[in-house]
C-alpha positions, 0 to 999 in steps of 0.5 A, a space after each residue: 116181371 122183376 124190375 131192378 132197384 135202379 129202375 124201380 127207384 129212378 127219381 120221378 121228380 127233382 127232389 128225389 135226385 141224390 146230389 147235384 143240388 146246384 144243378 137241380 136248383 138252376 134247372 128248376 128255376 129255369 123251368 119255373 121261369 120258362 127260360 129253358 135253353 135250346 141245348 144242354 151239355 151234361 158231362 161227368 162220370 157214369 151213373 151220377 144222374 145225367 140221363 135221369 135229370 135229362 128225362 126230368 127236363 123232358 117231363 118239366 117242359 111237357 108237364 101240363 100242370 107244372 108246380 110253382 117250384 118247377 117240379 113236374 106234377 107226375 099226374 098229367 097224361 104227359 108226365 105219366 107217359 114219360 114215366 112209363 116210357 111211351 112218350 113219343 116226343 122224348 127221343 133217346 139216342 145212343 151215340 155209341 151205336 148211332 154215331 154216323 153222319 147219316 143218323 144225324 141227317 135223319 134226325 135233322 129231317 125229323 126235328 122240323 115236325 111238330 110234337 105229336 103229344 107234348 109241348 116240346 120235342 126233347 132229344 137226349 143224345 147219350 155218350 155224345 163223344 162217340 159221334 164222328 167228327 162229320 156227325 158233329 159238324 152236321 149237328 152244329 148247324 141244328 144247334 145254332 138255329 134249332 126250331 123253337 119246339 126242340 130241346 137237345 140234351 147231350 150227355 157225355 163221360 168224356 168232355 174232352 172229345 166234344 168239339 169246342 164249337 158244340 160246347 160253345 152252343 150248349 148250356 153246360 153242366 158238370 156233374 160230380 161223383 156223389 159223396 158218401 152222405 149223398 149216396 147213403 141218403 139215397 140207399 137209406 130211402 130204398 132200404 126203408 121202402 123195401 123194409 130192409 136194414 143194413 149196418 152203418 159200416 157197409 155204406 163206406 164199402 159200397 161207396 168205395 166200390 161204386 166210385 161215387 156212382 149212384 147207379 152202381 151203388 144201387 146195383 151193389 145194394 141189390 146184390 147184397 139184398 139177394 145174398 142176405 136173403 131177408 136178413 140184416 146186411 152186415 159187413 161180413 155179407 158185404 165182404 163175402 159178396 163183393 170179394 173184398 178183403 176183410 178189414 180185420 186182415 188188412 188192419 193186421 197186415 198194415 200193423 205188421 208193415 208199420 212195425 217193419 217186422 219182415 218175418 211177420 209180414 212174410 208169414 202173413 203174406 203166405 197166410 193170405 195166399 194159402 187162404 186163397 185171397 187175390 193178392 193183387 186185389 188185397 194190396 189194392 184194398 190195402 191202398 184204399 184202407 190207407 187212404 181212409 186212415 190218412 183222411 181220419 188222421 190215423 196214420 202218418 201221412 208220409 208213410 200212408 202216401 208212400 204205401 199207396 204210391 208203392 202199391 200202384 207203382 209196382 202193380 203197374 210195372 208188373 201188370 203182366 206178371 202172372 205170379 201175383 204172390 211174387 208181385 206182393 213180395 216186391 211191393 213189401 220189399 219196396 215199401 220197407 226199403 222206402 221207409 228205411 231210406 231216410 235212416 240209411 241216408 243219415 247213417 251214411 252221412 254220419 259215417 262219411 263225416 267221422 271217417 278220416 280221408 284216406 291217404 293218397 299215398 296209401 298203397 292199393 292192393 294188387 289184383 289177385 291172380 285168378 285161379 280156377 275154383 274147386 266148387 262143384 254144382 253139387 256143392 251148390 245144390 246141396 247147400 242151396 236152401 242154406 244159402 237162401 236162408 242166409 240171404 233172407 237174413 240179410 233182406 227178406 226181398 231175396 225170398 221173392 227175387 230168388 223164387 223159381 231160381 235154380 243153380 244149374 252149372 259152373 263154367 269158368 268160375 261162373 255159377 249159372 242160376 236159371 229162372 223159369 220164364 214166368 219169373 223173368 222179371 225177378 231175374 231182372 231185379 236180381 241183376 241190378 247192382 244192389 242185389 247181384 253184388 250183395 248176393 254174390 258176396 254172400 255165396 262167395 263167403 259161404 263157400 270161401 271162393 273169392 273168384 266165384 261170379 254169378 250169372 243169371 239166365 232164363 230157361 229157353 231164352 237163348 234158344 228162343 233168341 236163336 230161333 228168332 235170329 234164324 227166322 230173320 236171316 232166313 227171311 233176308 236170304 229168301 228176299 235176295 233169292 226173290 222169294 216172298 
């Protein structure tokens, strides 16, 4: 039967634990001096060793030949029983599925019984924050006056959900995510035992994807081992297995972004889409890469932070948008506009200072009388691609915002442009004054039609609103008729 690497290499002694050195040191000292508390609270992210250390405590307090260092011997019958998962005095409770007051009452009845095999009964309550308020209150009395043969260890990933009265009755330890070196040390030990090799550039990739969790790091390593099939695990294998954008593609894109060459950026974004890259995932990987380059001081900190914040702002704003390539265009447009804002402000200020104030007596131009335009919808459709090209020359973000837009009719000097429903958010962006005024000016100039205005619509939206209104009034009518 196959045993996962995480279970196979679960620490059997405190010295094998990766990270949490201060916590380990404190607990070993307590075991050595026989000064263990009656209740502990372990808080921290998942996969950082809370349950593992809780089991080591259970082993330490029940070890028949505890070493002078506070380490369990792993040789006595109690240590072996705990290692093999058959020690009756170690009770693990998953609070997510045993959260009611009845479960806690049942526990309270059983704790008065003396240990069957060991010296202490140890209760590990995992995901303790999932207990109901009533269950917490029932547990409170037990934590205040526990029997001398019982130790409680509560583990949680959400400390803020634990009642303050519970926290105050426990000895609390806060676990932190592992750093890269701690994770690397743990994985190197496993690779050595398994007689396998891995290149150094893979460790940071695993670390980023595991978010500081040793358990997740080992799970990722196991996936890479399966893919490598006995070969050395290299960066290419890691990127293909984990679906990560190759760092070479990220570097190319970032360089184009920093050089602010709009057409190079567009082409690269199109290439990524054509090569079947997940565009949203690509930009998240780009944000992570920027974070690392900032730490290494390989990129200007202001530029790097603007890129990261823009990526997550836009992804958050358009998280329900299905067309991720379009979202990619918006991200790039926002990044470029952010980097150019300072220059624009300086130029605007200079122009304001240079140009003399206009005379108050200067005669204002009279409003021109509006005349019906001669432009037809066929004229617009025939020249649509040329209009788009001219708009893109102004700013490439029009390529994103006019994607899925089609001119459909001209009525009362208004050119109506329709958007498919899935591009409705692009339509909203085009309606902002910054873009709508500029694009209207482009179209007016193209056809030499000063009286032309542009309106944007979403296909089927009016009909949908009419249907909703119809349903609303029908309900009102039914109400007054006494119908349900």
